[in-house]
DRENTORKOL-3810 file (N, C-alpha, C; in nm, 4 decimals):
REM DRENTORKOL-3810
@n.u->0.0841; n.v->-0.1182; n.w->0.0000; ca.u->0.0000; ca.v->0.0000; ca.w->0.0000; c.u->0.0884; c.v->0.1243; c.w->0.0000
@n.u->0.1219; n.v->0.1754; n.w->-0.1147; ca.u->0.2072; ca.v->0.2941; ca.w->-0.1225; c.u->0.1431; c.v->0.4136; c.w->-0.0538
@n.u->0.2215; n.v->0.4853; n.w->0.0237; ca.u->0.1734; ca.v->0.6046; ca.w->0.0902; c.u->0.0954; c.v->0.5795; c.w->0.2179
@n.u->0.0675; n.v->0.4541; n.w->0.2505; ca.u->-0.0078; ca.v->0.4232; ca.w->0.3719; c.u->0.0864; c.v->0.4265; c.w->0.4914
@n.u->0.0407; n.v->0.4841; n.w->0.5996; ca.u->0.1195; ca.v->0.4859; ca.w->0.7225; c.u->0.0884; c.v->0.3593; c.w->0.7998
@n.u->0.1897; n.v->0.2800; n.w->0.8236; ca.u->0.1729; ca.v->0.1555; ca.w->0.8974; c.u->0.2551; c.v->0.1649; c.w->1.0242
@n.u->0.1934; n.v->0.1338; n.w->1.1361; ca.u->0.2616; ca.v->0.1324; ca.w->1.2649; c.u->0.2627; c.v->-0.0103; c.w->1.3172
@n.u->0.3790; n.v->-0.0551; n.w->1.3572; ca.u->0.3932; ca.v->-0.1880; ca.w->1.4154; c.u->0.4107; c.v->-0.1704; c.w->1.5655
@n.u->0.3216; n.v->-0.2299; n.w->1.6414; ca.u->0.3265; ca.v->-0.2248; ca.w->1.7873; c.u->0.4055; c.v->-0.3465; c.w->1.8356
@n.u->0.5140; n.v->-0.3224; n.w->1.9093; ca.u->0.6011; ca.v->-0.4295; ca.w->1.9569; c.u->0.6074; c.v->-0.4239; c.w->2.1091
@n.u->0.5117; n.v->-0.4881; n.w->2.1792; ca.u->0.5161; ca.v->-0.4864; ca.w->2.3256; c.u->0.6336; c.v->-0.5697; c.w->2.3761
@n.u->0.7090; n.v->-0.5160; n.w->2.4700; ca.u->0.8274; ca.v->-0.5850; ca.w->2.5221; c.u->0.8207; c.v->-0.5946; c.w->2.6739
@n.u->0.8770; n.v->-0.7047; n.w->2.7270; ca.u->0.8828; ca.v->-0.7184; ca.w->2.8719; c.u->1.0050; c.v->-0.7963; c.w->2.9197
@n.u->1.0525; n.v->-0.8928; n.w->2.8450; ca.u->1.1645; ca.v->-0.9755; ca.w->2.8900; c.u->1.2931; c.v->-0.9384; c.w->2.8161
@n.u->1.3978; n.v->-0.8986; n.w->2.8890; ca.u->1.5202; ca.v->-0.8547; ca.w->2.8231; c.u->1.5865; c.v->-0.9628; c.w->2.7370
@n.u->1.5723; n.v->-1.0891; n.w->2.7715; ca.u->1.6370; ca.v->-1.1957; ca.w->2.6959; c.u->1.5783; c.v->-1.2042; c.w->2.5556
@n.u->1.4486; n.v->-1.1917; n.w->2.5443; ca.u->1.3803; ca.v->-1.2037; ca.w->2.4160; c.u->1.3743; c.v->-1.0703; c.w->2.3426
@n.u->1.3771; n.v->-0.9611; n.w->2.4146; ca.u->1.3573; ca.v->-0.8288; ca.w->2.3571; c.u->1.4549; c.v->-0.7980; c.w->2.2439
@n.u->1.5800; n.v->-0.8352; n.w->2.2566; ca.u->1.6792; ca.v->-0.8058; ca.w->2.1533; c.u->1.6408; c.v->-0.8705; c.w->2.0212
@n.u->1.6020; n.v->-0.9966; n.w->2.0253; ca.u->1.5629; ca.v->-1.0660; ca.w->1.9012; c.u->1.4332; c.v->-1.0109; c.w->1.8448
@n.u->1.3387; n.v->-0.9809; n.w->1.9317; ca.u->1.2100; ca.v->-0.9270; ca.w->1.8869; c.u->1.2306; c.v->-0.7899; c.w->1.8220
@n.u->1.3107; n.v->-0.7057; n.w->1.8842; ca.u->1.3358; ca.v->-0.5723; ca.w->1.8295; c.u->1.4075; c.v->-0.5804; c.w->1.6949
@n.u->1.5035; n.v->-0.6703; n.w->1.6820; ca.u->1.5752; ca.v->-0.6869; ca.w->1.5549; c.u->1.4801; c.v->-0.7309; c.w->1.4444
@n.u->1.3924; n.v->-0.8255; n.w->1.4744; ca.u->1.2957; ca.v->-0.8726; ca.w->1.3746; c.u->1.1974; c.v->-0.7614; c.w->1.3385
@n.u->1.1512; n.v->-0.6867; n.w->1.4374; ca.u->1.0571; ca.v->-0.5776; ca.w->1.4118; c.u->1.1226; c.v->-0.4683; c.w->1.3269
@n.u->1.2481; n.v->-0.4374; n.w->1.3548; ca.u->1.3201; ca.v->-0.3360; ca.w->1.2760; c.u->1.3362; c.v->-0.3803; c.w->1.1311
@n.u->1.3702; n.v->-0.5061; n.w->1.1117; ca.u->1.3851; ca.v->-0.5580; ca.w->0.9755; c.u->1.2528; c.v->-0.5500; c.w->0.9001
@n.u->1.1435; n.v->-0.5867; n.w->0.9656; ca.u->1.0120; ca.v->-0.5803; ca.w->0.9020; c.u->0.9740; c.v->-0.4355; c.w->0.8715
@n.u->0.9984; n.v->-0.3456; n.w->0.9653; ca.u->0.9639; ca.v->-0.2045; ca.w->0.9450; c.u->1.0388; c.v->-0.1456; c.w->0.8260
@n.u->1.1664; n.v->-0.1809; n.w->0.8109; ca.u->1.2433; ca.v->-0.1334; ca.w->0.6954; c.u->1.1871; c.v->-0.1908; c.w->0.5662
@n.u->1.1508; n.v->-0.3170; n.w->0.5696; ca.u->1.0996; ca.v->-0.3849; ca.w->0.4506; c.u->0.9699; c.v->-0.3219; c.w->0.3996
@n.u->0.8806; n.v->-0.2852; n.w->0.4915; ca.u->0.7502; ca.v->-0.2318; ca.w->0.4502; c.u->0.7383; c.v->-0.0814; c.w->0.4754
@n.u->0.8506; n.v->-0.0153; n.w->0.5076; ca.u->0.8546; ca.v->0.1291; ca.w->0.5289; c.u->0.7496; c.v->0.1739; c.w->0.6302
@n.u->0.7619; n.v->0.1214; n.w->0.7500; ca.u->0.6661; ca.v->0.1551; ca.w->0.8555; c.u->0.7393; c.v->0.2081; c.w->0.9780
@n.u->0.6638; n.v->0.2450; n.w->1.0783; ca.u->0.7245; ca.v->0.2932; ca.w->1.2031; c.u->0.6965; c.v->0.1927; c.w->1.3134
@n.u->0.7791; n.v->0.1977; n.w->1.4169; ca.u->0.7670; ca.v->0.1062; ca.w->1.5303; c.u->0.7302; c.v->0.1828; c.w->1.6565
@n.u->0.6507; n.v->0.1191; n.w->1.7412; ca.u->0.6191; ca.v->0.1711; ca.w->1.8748; c.u->0.6483; c.v->0.0581; c.w->1.9717
@n.u->0.7290; n.v->0.0857; n.w->2.0747; ca.u->0.7716; ca.v->-0.0156; ca.w->2.1713; c.u->0.7181; c.v->0.0162; c.w->2.3111
@n.u->0.5952; n.v->-0.0216; n.w->2.3434; ca.u->0.5496; ca.v->-0.0015; ca.w->2.4810; c.u->0.6102; c.v->-0.1079; c.w->2.5725
@n.u->0.6511; n.v->-0.0674; n.w->2.6913; ca.u->0.7032; ca.v->-0.1632; ca.w->2.7889; c.u->0.5847; c.v->-0.2179; c.w->2.8666
@n.u->0.5674; n.v->-0.3475; n.w->2.8620; ca.u->0.4514; ca.v->-0.4123; ca.w->2.9219; c.u->0.4898; c.v->-0.4731; c.w->3.0565
@n.u->0.4132; n.v->-0.4387; n.w->3.1601; ca.u->0.4350; ca.v->-0.4981; ca.w->3.2920; c.u->0.3005; c.v->-0.5437; c.w->3.3476
@n.u->0.3051; n.v->-0.6419; n.w->3.4342; ca.u->0.1833; ca.v->-0.6887; ca.w->3.4996; c.u->0.1568; c.v->-0.6007; c.w->3.6204
@n.u->0.0346; n.v->-0.5479; n.w->3.6337; ca.u->0.0061; ca.v->-0.4646; ca.w->3.7505; c.u->0.0115; c.v->-0.5469; c.w->3.8786
@n.u->0.0514; n.v->-0.4847; n.w->3.9884; ca.u->0.0564; ca.v->-0.5583; ca.w->4.1144; c.u->-0.0830; c.v->-0.6029; c.w->4.1574
@n.u->-0.0875; n.v->-0.7161; n.w->4.2221; ca.u->-0.2148; ca.v->-0.7696; ca.w->4.2707; c.u->-0.2185; c.v->-0.7533; c.w->4.4222
@n.u->-0.3245; n.v->-0.6903; n.w->4.4708; ca.u->-0.3397; ca.v->-0.6733; ca.w->4.6151; c.u->-0.3963; c.v->-0.8015; c.w->4.6748
@n.u->-0.3452; n.v->-0.8412; n.w->4.7910; ca.u->-0.4023; ca.v->-0.9604; ca.w->4.8552; c.u->-0.5463; c.v->-0.9331; c.w->4.8975
@n.u->-0.6296; n.v->-1.0339; n.w->4.8950; ca.u->-0.7690; ca.v->-1.0125; ca.w->4.9376; c.u->-0.7740; c.v->-0.9736; c.w->5.0847
@n.u->-0.8669; n.v->-0.8864; n.w->5.1168; ca.u->-0.8827; ca.v->-0.8445; ca.w->5.2573; c.u->-0.9809; c.v->-0.9391; c.w->5.3258
@n.u->-0.9438; n.v->-0.9789; n.w->5.4444; ca.u->-1.0342; ca.v->-1.0658; ca.w->5.5205; c.u->-1.1363; c.v->-0.9792; c.w->5.5957
@n.u->-1.2428; n.v->-1.0375; n.w->5.6370; ca.u->-1.3467; ca.v->-0.9635; ca.w->5.7095; c.u->-1.2955; c.v->-0.9185; c.w->5.8472
@n.u->-1.1897; n.v->-0.9817; n.w->5.8979; ca.u->-1.1347; ca.v->-0.9443; ca.w->6.0282; c.u->-1.0545; c.v->-0.8152; c.w->6.0220
@n.u->-1.0112; n.v->-0.7731; n.w->5.8992; ca.u->-0.9314; ca.v->-0.6513; ca.w->5.8838; c.u->-1.0147; c.v->-0.5252; c.w->5.9008
@n.u->-1.1450; n.v->-0.5334; n.w->5.8944; ca.u->-1.2326; ca.v->-0.4146; ca.w->5.9008; c.u->-1.2575; c.v->-0.3715; c.w->6.0425
END
């Protein structure tokens, strides 16, 4: 699609895999003339359930 703006979203979280994922995403972006966005993905903390005795 000539002239189309294509954005590739590359969520990353693990440093061991991130290098290979970023290299592959960069190669693809160059091939199809697109841009990359790298959001850092983390799991939100989970609060322990409150017991009825805590109130």
